[in-house]
N, C-alpha and C positions, 0 to 999 in steps of 0.2 A: 512164765506166763505163755500159754500157747498163742500162736498167731491167730488173729481173728477174734480173740476174746475181748468182749466189751464189758468193762466193769460197770455194774449197776450203781456204784457209789460215785461214779465220775461226774464232774461238774458239767460235762457236755449234756448229760441226761437232764440235769436241772434246767439248762438253757433250752433244751427241746421242749420240756414240759411247760416252761414259762411261755414260749412262743405259741404252743398249741392252746394254752389257756387264753392268751390274748386273741388268737384267731377265733376261738369259740365265742368270746364275749363281743368282739367287734364285728364279726362277719357271719357267724353261724347262729346268731341268737333269734332266728326266725325260721319259719318253714320255707324251704327252698323247693320249688315244684319239680325240678328234674335235674339230671346229672349235668347236662350242658350248662344250665344256669349256675349250678354249683361250681363248675370249673371256671366259668367267667367271673363269678363273684370272688372266688378264692384268688384267682390270678390278679384281679383288680386290687384286692386287699394286699396281696403280696407286693405288687408294684408300689403301692402307696407306702407300705411299711418299709420297704427297702429304700425308698426315696428319703424317708426320714433319717435313716442312718443312725438309729438309736442303739448305741453300744451297751453291752452288759457292764455293769459296774460291780466287779467281784470284790468281795471283802475277805476272801479266803487267801491268805498270804502264803508264800513259799514256806515260811516257818510253820504255819498252821498245817500245811501238808506234811511236813517232816514229823510233826508231833502226832497228828491224828492218823496218819497212814503207816506209821513205822511198823505196826503189828502186821499189816498186810504185805509190806515190802521191806522186810528187815535188811536184806543185803543190798538193795538199791539205795535206800535212804540213809545209810550209815556214812 
């Protein structure tokens, strides 16, 4: 795998998509008049979200990875 390659099937992408969806629903669900207001609103949302410290609860186990990704990484997961 080349350095810098980011697999689209990675769980980090799911986590990013989840956070962007939450941002959209909780912060960007209305018209925001200008870029400065947008920056302030997103920063305030981010601070509140980080203060909550809501961890992701993954249900994808190491064994699931070995079974599901073996075709993609046969030499690594043997």
